[in-house]
N, C-alpha and C positions, 0 to 999 in steps of 0.2 A: 523433297527433296531437291535442292536446285540442280540446276543442268550444269554442267562443267561445257564455257564456250570454247567453241574452238580457236586452235593460235592460226586465227587468219587476218591479218592487218588491213584486209581488202574493207572487212565488212563494218560498216557505219556503227559503230559504239554505242551510239544513244539511238539502233535500230527499235521501230516501234512495235511490239509485238502484241496481239491481245482480238478481245471480241468488242463487236459492235452492235449493241440490241438497236436495228434500226426497221423491224418489221413493222408491217401492216398485222394488228389482233391483239389480242390479250396481252401485257406486256409477261414478264417474270416477277416475282414476287420477290418479298425483301430476304424472303431464305435464302430462294435459289441464286439470287444474284452476291450472298454471302460466301456462299457454296462453292459459286464460281470463283471468286475472289479467291478462295484457298487455293482452288486448283489451280489458278494462273500463277500462283506463286510457288506450290511446287514442283511444276511441269517448265519453271523458267521463263513465263511470260509477263509482260509491265504494262497491260493497257487495258483499261475501257472504256468505252467511247459509249455513253449517257444519250440515245436518240430515238427511243422508244414513239412511234408514230399515234401511238392510244394515249401519250400524256400530250394534251392539247394546249397547255401553256411551253410545250415545245415546238407548235409550230402552227395550229390552228388559232389558238389565240397565244401569241408569243406575249404580247404584251401585256397581260399580269401577270403582277407578282402570286407566288405562293403563300399560298395559307399559311396559319401556324401551326395544323396537321402537315400539311406537304412538305413545308419547310423540315421537320421533324426524319420525316422519311426521310429525306434527300442527304441531311444531315448524317447522319446514321447510315445511309450508304457510304458516303465520302469517309468517314471517317473509319468502315470497316475496310476500305479499300486502303485506307494510309498504314492499316495495321497489318497488309500483305504485302506491304511495299510494291501496290498496284497504285496505276496514274489512274484518276478518276476525272474523265474528260466529259467536260457534260456540254453538248452542243443545242443550241437554239436555230429554228427554221423561220428568218421572219421573210422571206421573198417573196411567199404569197402577196403579199398587199402592203410592205413596206413603201415610204418615199421616199426615195433616198438622197434627196436636198433638202429635206426636210428636217430642218435643228431639232424640233419638237419630238421626231421623231430617233434622233438621235439619243435626245437625254433620256428617251423611255429605253430604248436598245442598254444602253448603258445602264441604267439604272438597275433593268433584271438582270444582267451579268453581275455587276453587283452586288443583288441580294445572292446570290450562287455562290459570289466570291466570301462572302462571307458567313456561309455552310461549311468552309475550308478547302473549297474546290481551288486547285491554284492552272488547272489546264482545260482550254474553251474550242471551240467549233464552233463556224459559222456557215450553216447548209442553206445553199442558191440551187436546189436540186428542183426538176420538177416545176416549175411556174413559166411565167408566161415571157417572151424572149422581149417583153412591150416593155417602155417607161411612160408615167405621164407625161404631161407639157411640162408642168416645173422642173422634171428630172430632163428630160429632151434640154431644156435651157443652159441647163448647169451641167450637165456631162455629155461628151462629145457619141459616146457607147455604151451600152449597159454593161459591157464587161468596167468600165471604168468608174461605174456607178458602183458596181461589186464591189470594187477593188478599194474605192474611195472609203466606203462605209469600212471597209473588215482593216483597212489601215490605221482609221480614227481608231473604231475600240481595240486595235492590238495595242494602241500605242495608250490607250486608256489603260486599258491592264496592266501596265509598264512592261511591255514584252515578255509575259508569259513564256519557259521554257517552253511549251506544247502548247501549238495555237496550228489550228487545223481549216483551208476551206474548201468547200465544195463546189466545184463550178455546177453552173447551169451545164455546160456540156461537159459531163462526166465521162465519159466513155467515144470510143472511135467512131459506132455507127452513128453517136448524135454532133460531133463537132463537126461543122459548115463551113467549105464545102468535104475539106479532111483535116485528118489534124496537125500536118504542116504550114497548110494557108488558112487556118483558122485565124481569121480578125479577135474574135472573141479571147482563144486559147493562147495566143501572138499577147493581147494586149496584160493579160493577168500576168505570164511570162514578165513581162518587162517592169509593171509598177508596182505587182505586189511585192511587199514588202519582203526580203528576202529570209525574214526569221518563219514563214510562214508556209506552213506546207501545204503541199496541194491531192487531195484526194481524189484516184481514177478507177473505174472499177475494170478496165481492159479494154479488149474491141467491143466487145458487146458490154450487156446491163448484165448479163449472164454471161462469164466466159468460160467458154472450154478450155483453151488455150492461149497464156499469155506468154510471149516471147520476149527474149532481150530487146532484140530489134526494135519491138514496135515500142519498147521503156527507152531506149537509144532515142527513136524519134520523138517520144514526148517530152524527155526530159530535153531535148535540146530545145524546144519550142517555149516549157515552163522555165526553163535555166534554173532547174531545182531537180532532185530527187524525188517522186512522187512518193503516197504512201497508198496502196490498193486496196481499197475496197472489196472485199474480194463476197460478192453472191453465187459462191459455188454450193453451197450447202442452205439457201432461203429457201425456205421452201412456202412461203404467203400467196406464190402465185396458184398454187394446185390444192385443193383439198386432199386430195388422193394419194400425195405424193409427201413422201418422207426420205431425207437422206444421210444415211449411216456406210455410207463408203469414205475410204481414204481421203485426205487432202493431193489434191494429182493435176497436174495439167500446168504448175512452174515449175520451171528448169532452174536448177539450183545456179547458174550466172545471174538471176534477178536478185539474189542475196548483196550484193555487189552495187545493184542499181537501183532499188528502191533504200526511201526512208523507212519502211514500214508498212507492214501487212496485219490491219484488221478485217476479220471472217463474221460474217452476218449470217446465223445460221438459223436452220430450222427456229420456229415457233416452240417448238417444244424443247423445253431446257432440259429436262433428261436424256433425250436424245441425241445430244449435242456432246457425248463424250468422246466420238470418235474423229470429228468433225474439227474439234478443238483441237486434242490429244495431237494427232495426227500433224495438224499447224507446227504445233511446236515441237514436233520430233522436226517438219521440214527447216522448221525458224532455225535449229541449229546445229543444220550441216556445213560441213565446210566444205567451200566452193574450190579451195586448191585445185581440184584436178576437171572443173568446168571448163568446158569449151564455146566461149560464145558464139562462133559462126558455127561450131560443128558439133552437135549433141550425140555423136556417135559411139562416144567410151559411154556414156552414159545408159546408152540404150542398148550396148552389147553386155553391159553389167545386171540390165534390167530382165533381158531375157535369159539369162545364164541364170539369172535366181530363178525366173519363174523351170527351167529345164531343169535345176538340181531341186528346186523344190515339186515337182511333177515323179522326178525318178526319187527320192529318198521316201517320197510316200508310196509309191507302187513296193519299196522294200521295207514297208514297215516299221518307218525311222516314228519315233514319237513324236508329237508334237507340242512336246512341251521344249523340245532341243528346238536349239537357233541355226538356222540354213545359214554356211558359210559363205558368207561375202565380205568383199573389203569393207572394213572397218567404218568409214565415214560415206558407205553409200545407202543412200535412201531408196527406198522400193517400196510402192504405195503398199502391196499387199503383206510387204513384212512389217507396215508399218501400219498395219491394220490389226495381223495376226499380236502386233504387242499391244496394240489397243483396246484391244478385247481381251486379252488374258486382264487386263485391269482394269476394265470395265465390270468383269462378271460380277465382283463382290460389289458393287454396284445393286445389284440384286438381290441382293440378299439381305443389307440393310433396312432397316424397320422403319417406315414412314408408312402414315394413315392416311387416307383419302376418302371421303364420301360424298354424296351427290349424285347425279346423272352425268356422265361421260360426255366430254362435248370438248372439242378440239377449239385452239383457241385462234383460230383464223378468224378474220372478222367476216359479216355476212352482204351488209351492204358495200358496193363499191365502188369508186366513181367510174364514169363512163370512158372511154378510149376507143380509137375506132380503129380498123385496118385500110390497108389503102385499096383499092379498089379490086386491080387483081385477088386478093386476097394469098396471094405467096410471098410477101416479104413477113418477114420476121420482125420488124420496126415498126414498132405501132406509129401511127400517126394522129397525134393530138387534134382532136377538133377545138374550134374556136370555143374557148369557153368552157373548157374542161380540162385544160392543162393544169391548172390551177393544183385540183387534186389526183388528176387524172393520170400524169401522166408516169411517167419509170422514176422510183429512187433512190439511188446506189441501196437504198435498202430496201427495196422491194420488186417482185417485176411489175409491168404493167396489169392495170387490170378492166378488159374491156368489158361492155356490157352486153350478156346475149341476150338473143331473139326467146323470150320464153314461150310462144308460143311454136318454136321448133321442134324438128324430134329430137337433137340434142338434149332439150330441156326435160325430155317428154317421165348426185351425191359423194461400300466403301473402298475409297480409293486405298489400293495396298501401300502402305505407308511408306513401304521401301523405294515405292518406285523411283526408278531415275529413267533418262533417257541416254540413248548412245547418239553422241553428236554424228552425221551421217551426210553420204551426198547427195543432191538431188539429180534423178533422173529427167532428163530434159524431154523425152518422148515417151509416147504409149508400149508396155513392154508387152512382151507376147500373151503374157497371162489377160492381161488387160481383156475385156470382151467390148467390144464396141455395141451401143445401145442403136437397134434399128427400130425404126418408130413405126407401126403397119397405118398409121391416124392420114387422112388426107389434112391439106391444108385449111382448115374455116376458118369460114370471116364471123369478125363478131363475136369470136370466142369470148367468155367468162371466167379466166383460169381460178378467181374466187368462188365461183359458184360451187355452191353443195345443195346435197339431199339432207344433209344434218338440219334439224329445227333445234331452237333455242326452247324444246319445251321444256314447260318442267317437271322436276323428277317427280316419276311416279313409287311411290310406297309401300308397292303390292307387286311380288314376285314376278307374277302371271304378266304381267304388264309391262316388260322388259323395253320390249321396243315395238317399233309400228314399221308399216311396208314403207311408206313413203313419206313427202313431206304434206301431201293433202289426209292422212289419215290425223281425225280427229278422235276417229272411236275405234278402239279393238276388234269390236266383235265384226267377222267378216260376214259370216254366214252362216244357215243351218249345218252344212256339213265342219262344221267346223263351231259347233255349238258344244256347251259342258253336256257330256253325257253322265247321267246319272252312275252308270255301271263303271265307268271309265276312271281308272288311279290319277287325282291329281298331278302334275307333273314333279319332279321328286327336288326340295329344296338342295339338294347339291348340285343341279343346273348352275345354279345361281351361286356366284364363287363367293362364300361369306368368309369372313374373316379368321373363324375358327375352326376352319377347313382345310388349312393350309397343310400339305403337307411336302413343303421344303427339303425336310431332313429325310426323307426316304430319297433312296438314290434315283428309284424308278421318275420323281417328280423332280430332280433338279437339272436347270440349265446346265448346258456345259459349252465350252468353248464354240464347239462345231457348230452347237443349237445355235449362238451368236453371231456367227461365220454366216448361214444359210440366212437367217435374220436380213445381217447384212448387206446379202448379197440379193437378197430379195428389194429391196429397196436402198438402191448403191446410186448414184451420181443422176445430174439430168440430163448428161446425154451419153451415156451407158449405162446399163445392166451390170451387176457381177456375174462371174462366170456362171454360177451354181442356178442365179435367174436367167441367163442367154441361152442355159442346158434345158431348161422348163420350155422355152422357146424353140427351140430347136428340134428337141424330141417330140413335143406335140404337130408342131409343121410337118413333119417327116411324118408322121404316123398317118396323119392327115393325105397328108400327099398320095401318099404309100398305099391308103386303105383299099383301092384295086386290090392288091393283093392278096388280100385275105376275103375279099367280097367272092358271093358265088355269081360266077359268069358262066353258061355253058358254052359259049363259044368260045372262051380260055381257059378252059381246066387248070387251075393250078396244083399241085402235090400237094398233101396238106401237109409230109414232111418232106418239102423244097427248102434249099439255104433260104430264099426270098420269106417266105411264110415264117421262118426259126429265127430270122434276124426280125421281122415286124413282131411276132409273140417277144424276144428279149426286150426290146425297146419299150413295146407297151409295159411291160412288167417292170422296167426300168420307170418310166414314168409314174407308175403305179406305187414304186418304192418312195419315188421323192414327192407324191402326193402325202406318203404316209409317213414320212419325215417333219412333211410342213406341220400337219395334225400333232404330230409330236412336240412342236415346238410349242404351237398353239396353247394346249393342255398344261406345259412343264410354264410356261410365261401366266397360265392364271393361279399358281401357287406360289408366285414370289413373294416375301416378305414388304418388298418395296412396290407401294400400291400407287402411290407417285408418279411411278414409272410405267406402271402396266395399263395406268387410266391414258398414259398418252400413247403408250404402242399401240394397243388394245384394238382400236378402229382399223388401226393398218392392218395389223396382221389376220381379226378377222375377219376381215374383206378379203384380204390374199388367199386363204384358207380358203373360203370359198370358190373363190373365183378357180381357182386349181383343181378343187376336188368338181365344180361343174365339169373343164375340163376333161376330167377323168373319168367323169362318167360317159362325156362322152366317145373319147377312146375306146371303152368297152362296147358300145352303143355300135362303131365303127367294127369291130369283130363279129358283134353280133347278128348284123344288120345284113342282110343278105340280097342287097343288090348294090352293085356298084355306080358308084356317083362322081358327078363331076364337083368340084368346093370351089368355093369362093377364094381369091386370093386376096383381096381387099388391096388397096393402095399401100404401096409403102415409101417410106420417107426417110433417108438415110438423116442420123442425128450422129453422126462420127464427127463430119466436117465441121460440125458447129454454127453451120451460115445459120440457122436460125433459133430464134430465142426460143429457149423447150418451154414457153407458158403455150406455143403455138399447137405442141402437141401433147396434150392434155393426160391425165393417170395415173402414167410410168408402167409398171412393167405387169399390173392388173390390165391398164385396158388394152397392151398391146395382147398381153392374153387371150383376151375376149376377142379382139376383133379377130384372131384367126379363126373364129366361127365363122359357120356359114351365113351370116347376118348381116343387114344394114339397116334396116330400117326398125329394131328394137329395141333403142340403148334404154329406153324405159324398166327394161327389164334389167338392167344393170346398176338401176338407183337404189340405194338400199338403205333404212336407218337403223345405222348404229346400234345395238342395246346399250340403253342408259348405263345398264350394270353391268359389269361384265361376268357373262358364262361361260361354261367349258363344255358343254353338250354339242356333242358333232352329228352331222345327220349326213348320213353317205343316201347318194342320190343312181341310182345302175337303173341299168336293163333291167325288166320284166323279164324271170324264172318261168319256166313250169312249175316249179316247186314253190312259187309265191301264190298259189294258186287260192287255197286254204285260208292264207291269212290273208289277203287280199278280199275275198270273201265275207271272211269275218268282221273288218273294218268296215265293207259297206254295210254290214248287219246292223255294227253297232253302231255307224252315225246317222243311220236311215232312225234309228230308234229315237235317238238323242234329236233328231231334227222335228220329230214326230211329239216332242212330250206329252207322252202315254206310259202309263205305268211300265216300270219295265219288266216286271214278273209276268203281268199280261201280253204285252207283248212278247215275250220270248215262246211264252204258251200258244200263240195265235202260230206263230213260224213255226213252232214246231215240225208242223207237216211238208214244211217249205222251208229248210234250211238255206239252200243253194238260191232262192228264188232272187232275190236282191242281188247278190253278185252276176244272176245272171242277166236280170234286166239292165241293171248300170254299167258291168264289166264283160261280162263273158261273150258276146259280140265281137268286141275289138281282140281279146287274147286270143277267141280261138282263129279268126280271119283277119287279123293286123296286128300278129304278136310283136311284130320289129318297131313299132312305133309306141310301147309302149314301157315306162318307167314305174317303179318306185321309189319310195324316200322312206327311211328307214331311222329309228335310232339306236343305243346300245341294245335294246331288249324287240323291239319287235317292226316292223313293218307299220307305219305311222300315216304313209299316205301316197296316190298313185293319181299317174295320168296315164291318160289312154286318148288314141290318136290313129289317123287312118290318113292317109295320103290322097286318097280317092273317095269321096266321099257317095259318089254315085255308085261306081264298082261297088263299094262296100256297101250298101241300099239291095243291090241287087242281088251280090251272095247272100245278105242275111237274109234273103226272101225264098233264095235256093236251097240252102242250107240249113240256116240256124233257125230259121220257123220253124219248119218242120221236126227238128231236134224239141225245139219249146213246145211245138203242140204235142207229139207224144209225152213230153215230160210231163207237163200241165194241162192235161185232158179238158180238166173243168175250166178252167181258167179262159180259155180259149172259146165255149161255149158260151156264148155273150147274150145269146137269144134264146136261152134255155131255160127252163124250170132250175136247172142245176145250181145259176149263179146266183138263185136267191139263199142258199148254203153258202157262200161265202161270207165269210165275216166282212164286216163293212170297213175296216181300215185295208183289205185288201182289193177293193175294188177299184183304187186308184194304180193299183201295181196290174191290176187286170186289163187296162185301159191302156196303160204302156205297152204291157205284149202286145197289144190286139193292134196298136199302132207300127208295130213292127214289121206286119207286111202289107195294110193299107195307109200307110203318109206318103205322100210324094217328096222328093226334097224340091224345091222353085229351083228353076232355072238363070231366074233373077239373082239367088243365092249362090250356087254355085260359081258365076259369070267373075265372083271377087274372093269367094271361099270356098275354095274346091274343098280342102280337106274338113274333117268334124273330131270335136276333141272334147272331151268331159276328163275334167280333176277332180278328185276330193282329200281333204286334210283332216286330221285327227287334230281336235282341240288341247293335245297334249305337246304340240310343236308349236312353242315358246317362241322360236327364230320366225319371223316372219317374212324375212328374207329367203327363205325355203321354198316358198310358193312360187315367188319371181324364179326362182332359178331351177326346181321341177319345169315348173313351162317352158323356161330358157331351151332347156333338154328336149322338151318334145317340136319347140320350134323350129330347133336345128337341125332337127332329122328330116324335119318337112320339109324345109328349106333346102338341104341337101339332096332331096328327092324331087325337087323342080317344083315345089307348090307356092304359093304366093299368099294364102291365106287361109285362113281357118273358123268355123263356126263351132256354137256350141246349139245343138239339138235341142229344143222344148227347154229352152230356163222360166225355171219357175220363180216367183218375185222373191223368195228366201234367200235365191244366190245370184241374183242382180248383182247386190253390191259386189261380192266376193271376185266377178268376172268384169266389172268395170273396176275395182283396184286395179287388175291384172290387165289393163288397156283394150276390153273389148267394151264396142258401144253395143246399143239395141240396132237390130235390123230390119224398121219398120217398113221399109215398101216392099219387103220382097215375097209376101204373099197376103193372101186374103183371107186366111184362117184366123181368127181372134182368136184363137183354143191353143195356139203355138206361139213360143216365143223364141225367135234366134237373135242370138247373140253373134259377134264376129269380131276380128282385129286382121289387118294386111298384114303381110311382112315381108 
């Protein structure tokens, strides 16, 4: 249904509003683009700019004509756009290697655009972004400046095409941060303004490539230079520079006064088409707003309206008002959170549309990216392109820059409602009180690669058991005998894998709600801010961590168990747990939706976020169970609110900010996970070890040991009948008895499926073992300790190695060279029923965080056997070859 235009004569009647497909990565499909055209028409938008970077004939091979098949594809697109009254704008990027003064080049350029015109296209664009600001010698002889060369070519093409009604030009200096020396004094921009044909519109991204705020004053300044209103190429929702981020928040940071100062707005959204509903729909709401109450100089009225809306929303929520009711706001006022709410109500039916999807999950971002370097200080958010790399490596209006990472560094060690209508509204020009500012807790790093990812493009596995691997180096799912297939252990249920026939969307408990979508958007909000619920996660966890001393046992400062401080800590810990469970519910419900295409797009992000929040929730539980007061690492903090840095400087979004709150600095490899190739809904819970877990953990040790030996299960069970707890005592007993605060278990819906046991001070643990644990074991297993008596001959052969392990508990000394850098000791086992291979990393992260919080800087694994080497190697451990002369004992360690 068409939107009703506001009665405001000041707004340009030919205002361009729509979408630009201009990102790096896998282009949208024909069906997705057709679906987009329908939505654009329904929402009152009018334009689509075709500029996908992965159409090589759009940029790299711009001289080549389209083949017959490609021509048919473009013709269908253009026809589909016309049927929806959407202007299809074809963009060409010849600036990489064009010779501006060559008549032959001009013939080729015109021939290419003539071909597209024959497809039915009537609107065009020439893009000169991300190119070297240098000319050939022949160009220098023909033109006075780089800008004049571009303008001459553009004007000639414009005339050749008979002055199309819509013709766009993207300058090389397309944002204020790239203007030399600045916008008013840029010779380049002034030449464009004075020489470019008046009928050609100029595109602009704002102060930055990705602009947090675009002010009316900045547009006034630009308009004076360009001598025309600009068209904004808006990268607010672009995510092709960071595979860990997707932006589901509302359009914001563009005040209503811009509507009279711009020729148009084209949003360049996420690579994932289905995830762009909110991004595009809120732009549509914004574009239809009246500006009659806007103030160019002072946005206070809009700000007051926005704040009032937030207050009213909060009050009505407390009063139990239904979410389906509209909050009273002036009819024409745009408020980003209300716009989001309206969009979510219309987006929800999209999840119920039946769309199929097969094959492995793969993000649409490109893996190989051009190099860009940062300034020497590493503090500038503006990338400085090195000579020879600017050609492809600079930042286009359609994409963030793509610096190359140092791969040896620690950083690299991953149905629309048919009667939908939009209400005209007024845009607020400032951030509302309800908007939550994003606080990035990462330091500005040099040589980051925003496009770097831990996802590989490995082929799909046909086996449900091989759904994922631990990291990009995994070529073999088999990790170690501690995860080998167990004869007695049941294979994982097929229900762990999301199958088409298993959807339960019709059941109420499995249906997504608007509240679920609100949480989803808040977790993946905008480049410069997290949504309110995302910020709440950050704030609650940080408060719980900083105030852990309240519930920690400290003899010098005893705290009453019932004190207000302790009560508040417990209440907030419960609140964080509730938020974690809400995310688990969102994750599970998402796996049941009928729209599998949308599921495949959103699943990697929600899967990763759920794992991170669950990890932090495990840490919160450990904080309460931990018996000592510790000083926690604060990490470096950098404010995103100012928008001074481009968002690719701080990678990872909310998930990374949450991870950075853990007391970890050099274990980033533990946060790199391979997303399952097929959606799974199994949720694993990692939590501190409890005394009641002993039986389950001992049974797990028993089963895994039998599995790794490969012996007959019945024979092994018979042999261990007299020693039911022996395996648990050897591998786990000393840790849980003497160092329980550093023990964690992981459980699925049914039982404990893994554990990690650690001790902060391995030397002290060894002393306590000899003083307390060994005597108990000697009493419990006297025949196994009599190694030189005739009784040993009565021990079954498979038990001899175990007897040796028991004896080593009081005979082996830990080398000093080992303890210098690896003072803590750790042991970890995981069942083969765990099909999510990120669990091992998350489980280790819990133990490392606990050890690190207690001042440890490294840990080792004692007496590693050959079968376990690969398992620990995948978790970042390395063999410590020079710490002992004992050839029979192998140590693995890692520093953190």
